[in-house]
N, C-alpha and C positions, 0 to 999 in steps of 0.2 A: 540583500543583494541576490540577484539571480544571473544565471548565464545560460547560454545554449549548450546543450549536450548532445553528442552523437548517440545513435541507437543503442550501441553496446560499448561500454568502456569502463575503465578503472577510474573511479572518482578520487580515491585516496588509497593509501596502503590498507588493504583488507576490506575495501568497500567498493563493490562493482555494481554497475547498472545495466539492465536489459530492457529494451523497449524504447519508448520515446516520451515526449511531453503529453501525449494522449493517454498512454497507459504504461506504467513503469514497474519493474520488478527489481529487487535489489538483493545482493548477495553479501554475506559477511564471511570472509575467507580467513581462516585461522590455521595454525598448525594442527589443530584438533579436528578439523573438518570445516564443512560449510553449512551456514544457516541461510535459508531463503526467506525474505520478507515479502509476502503476497505472491500470488501465482498468475496474475494477469489473465489473459485469454489462453485457450488451449494452444493456439499457434505460437505462443511465445516459447514453447518447449524447444523449438529449433535454436532460437537465440540463447536460451539457457545453456544448451549443450556447447555452443560455440564459445560463449563467455567463460564457462568453466574450463574449456580446453586452453583458452588464452591465459588463464590463471594457473595453468599446469594441473588442473583437477578434472574430475569426471563426476558423473552421477553417483558413483560409489562413495564419493566424499561427502555427499549431502547427508546431514544428520537430522534435519528437520525443516518444516515449513511453518512459519508463523503468519497467520492471517490477521490483518488489522481489523477486518470485519468479513461477513460472509456473503457479500454481493457477487454476482456472477463474473464481473470483470476483475475479481481478485482471487477466485478459486480455480481459474482456468485449467492449468496442468496438474493441480495438486492431487486429484484422485489418480491420475496416470502414475505419478511418482510413488504414491502410496501403494498401488496395486503391483506395479512392475519392479519397483526398487526397494520396497519396504520402508519408505520414508514416512515417519509419523507427521501428521498435520495437526497443528494447534490452533485453537480459536476460543474466544471468550464463550463462556457457558450460555450467555444470552443470545449468541448468534450461531450456536451449534445447529439449530434447526434450519436456519437460513442457509448455512453452508451445505447441509445435506439436501437442500432443495425441498424441504417440507413446509416452508413458510414463505409466502410471497407477499410483497407489499407493493403499493402503487403510489409512491410519493409524487408530489406535484413536480413537473418539469421546470416551472417558472419561465423566465424570459429566455429567449434564444434568438439566434440569427441563423438563417437557413444554411448558408455555406459551411460554418463550423459544425453545426449539428449533423449535417449530412456526412461531412468528413469523418466525424467520430463513429457514427453508425456504420459507414462503409468500412472503416478500419476494423471495427469489431466483427463485422460479417467476414472480412477477409481472413481474420485470425481465429475463427472458430467461436465467435461470440454468440452464434445462433444455435450452437450445439454443445452448450456447457454440460460437462459431466460432473454432476455434484458428488460430494463426498459420501462414502458409505460408512466410514469410521472416522472419528475425530477424537483428539485429546483436548479436553477443556481446561481453561485456566480462569483465574479471577484477578481482580485489581491487586496490584502489588506483588504478584507472583514473579520470581526470577526462574526462568526456564533452564533446564539442564541441557543447554545447547551451545555450540560454539559462539563465543562473544557474550555469553551470559545475559541474554536479553531480558529486560525488566518491563512488565506490563503496567500501563497507566490507563485506567478506564476513562474513555471520553465519549460517553453516551450522547446521542443526538442524531448523527447520521443514521445510526442504527442502534438498537439497545445495547449491543455488544461491541461497538466501535471502540478501538483502543489506540493509544500511542505505544510504540515499542522503543524503549531507550536502550541503546547499546554503547555504553561508555567506552568500550574497547575501541571503537572507531569514531568516537565522539559524535554519534548520530542519533537523531530522534525521528522515528518514522511515524507520520501522523495519519496515514491512510487517507480517508475522505473526511476527516474532521475539518479540514479546510483544503482549498486547492490554490495552486499558483497559475493554473490555466483552466478557465472555465470551458469545458468541452462543448457546451451548447451555444456559447456566445463568442468564443475565441479570446475573451479578455484575459490579460495576464496580470500577475501580481497577486499577493495574498488576498483571499476573499472567500465567502461562504461557497461550499461545493453544492452542486445540483443534486437532485434525487435524495434529498435529506428528509428523514422521517419527521424530525422535530428541530427546526432551525434554531429556535430559541435556546433549547437545551444544548445544542451543538456549540453555540456561541459561548454560553456560560461555562461549558466544560473546559474551554481552553485555559481558564485560570489554573487548572490543575497542572499544567506544564510550564507555567510562567517563570518558575525559578530554575528550570533545567538549563544546564550549560551544554551547549552542543554547537560544534562547528558546522554541522549539516542538519537542516530540518528538511525532511523529505516527504512530500505528499505522494499519494498514489497517481495523481494527475498533475502535470506541470513540472517546471524546473525545480531542482533543489534550491533551498534558500540558505545563504551563507552569511547573513547579517545578524545572526543571534535571535534567540527566542523573543525577547521583549520587543525588538523592532518589528518582527514578524506579527506579533499579536496586535501591535499598534496599527500596522498597515491593514491588517484584517478588519479591525474595528472601524477604521476610516472607510474602508470599502463597503462594509455592511451598512454604515450610516448614510452613505451617498444615495 
């Protein structure tokens, strides 16, 4: 199940969202501080500050950023927080070069509709997507690592969209963040519902990797693009596979 969500809001106790169904960032808010999952575009920094304030927190409470992968629309404000606020940025070792801007890929765009594609590109341009500041320093992790950050996020490798794509499981808020391993809103076609994400390096590997999260219990399954899913992981994967086969 999916629903529409405002740009900035509290989804559940300890779980906050910044952005929209085109690009979203999420906050894990605990008594020990805040963990940020993905960093969107550079322009999402304003929304981040506003949502932290709404939660009674500030940038001083941020203990780390966890990237689901190293693409430009996920690293947005990460280097700014690292340089200005001393916030460590964590990424899978196989996507570290991508997050640092040292490795560029050109995956196929696939199908698109003009209006949704233009909307996504224009949204990115308005929010700093054309001037991405890549990371100069990163902390790397591997499959199975539990990071020493608020919420104790656990890493599950989901290679396919990129070599270092991961899911981030945070049992403290019953959430599974899947990055671009799948999407619930295709930014190039406007189609909604669980489906393969565009700009994927290896679509077959991405589809197969979802078996690695099939047994995860989560109230929230949250992609980087599209609305959160609240119908459970098995139903999500079934809907994804149906869409992929269509």
